[in-house]
N, C-alpha and C positions, 0 to 999 in steps of 0.2 A: 504494500500500500504506500503510495506516495503521499507526502505531506500535503500536497495540493488537493488530495481526495478527502481530507478530514472534514472540511466544512460541509461537503455534500453528504457524507455519511452521518454527521451529527444532525443535519436537517432531516434526513430520512428517518432517523431514530425518533426525533421529536414528533413526526407525523405518525409513526407506528406505535408510539407509547404516549398517548396524551396524558397530561397532568391530571391527577385526581383532584378535581375541583368540586366545591360544594355546588349543588344545583342552585339556579337563580332563586328558586322558591319551592317550598313544599306546600301543596294545597291539600287540605284535609277536610273531608266531609264528615261532620259529626256523627252521622248515622253509621259510618264505617268504623268508628272507634268507640262506640257506645256499648256499655255493658252494665248489667244489674249486679250490684254487690253491696255488702255491708260497708259503711264508711270506715276509713282507717282510724287507728288509735282508739280501739275499744269496741268496734263492730256494734255500735248502738243503732239499731233500726236498719233500714235499707236505703240505698241510694242508687242513682243512675250516674255512672262515671263516664266522662268523655275524655279519654287520654289523648288529647290533641297533640301535644309535643312529642309523644312517643313515636310518631311517624317521621320525625325529623332526624336524619343521621347527623352525628357530630354536633349535637345541640349543646348549649351551655345553660339552658334554663328549662324550667317546667312551666307549662301553661295548660291548665286543665279547667274544664267545666265540671261541676258536680251539682246534682240536684238531690238535696236531702228530703226524703219523703217524710210525712208527718211523724213527729217523735224521734227522728234520727239526729245523730250528732257525730261530728268529728271530735273525739274525746280529747281532753287536755293532754298535751305532749310538748316536750321541750323542742325548740327549733335551733339549728346551728347556722342559720342564715336569716336575713330579712325575708318577709313573706307578705303577700297582699291577698286579702279576701275582698272581692268586689261583688256586690249583690245585684243580680239582674232582676229577680222577682221574689216575692214572698218576704218573710221576716225571720230574723234569727238573733240570738244572743251570742255575741263573741266574747270570749274571756281571754285576757292577757294578764298573766301574773296576778290572778285573783280579782281583777277588776272586770266587771261585766258591763257591756254596752249593747243596746238594741241597734241592729242594722236593718235598714229597709232599702228598697230599690234606689239605685243611684248613689249609695253610700259605699265607702271602702274603709277597711281597717288595714293600716300599715303596721305590721307586727315586727318587732325588732329581735334580732339575734339574741339568743340566750333566754328569751321569755318562754313561759309555759302557756301555750295557746290552745284554743279549741273553739268550736261554734256549734250551736244547737238550733235546729229548726223550731220556730214557734208559730202559733196561729194555725188557721185552717188550711192554708195552701202550702205547697212545697216551696222550699227555699232553693233557688237556683243561684249559683255563684261561680265566679271565675277565681281560681287560685293560681298564683304565679310566684315563683321563687327561683333563685339561681341554683344550679347543680353544684355539688361539691367538686372542687378541682382535683384532678387525679394526682 
C-alpha cells in the first residue's frame, strides 16, 4: 500500500462503518409503553404506568407518566436525586420529609435530593402525573 492510498482507504472505512450516533429523536406512543401495576415503594393500590423514557437508548433521565387509581400511593422513599411530580389531572397529597401538601392539576412538586418523598391519590378521580428525574451516573 502506498502512502498516497491512505486517504482513500480511510474515506472508504468511514462510509463502511458509520459512527454510532444517537437518533435525532425517539417518538413514543403511550399506548405502547402502558402497563397495569402496583405503584412503586410499597405497592399501595394499583396504577397505570407509562414508561416513556425506557424507549430511549443512552438516556440520562427518567420521564414517566403514572396514573394512581383511587386509594393508590407511591409510598414514602428516600431519593438520591432531585425529582419532579407534575399533576395532569385528579388530586393527591405529596409528602416530602414529613410535610404534606395537596397537589391539583397544573401544580408541580420539586423534590430535593436526600428527602423522603411519596404521593397518594385523593378524591374520587384518578391522579395522573408526570414524574421526571435524572438517572444515576455510571
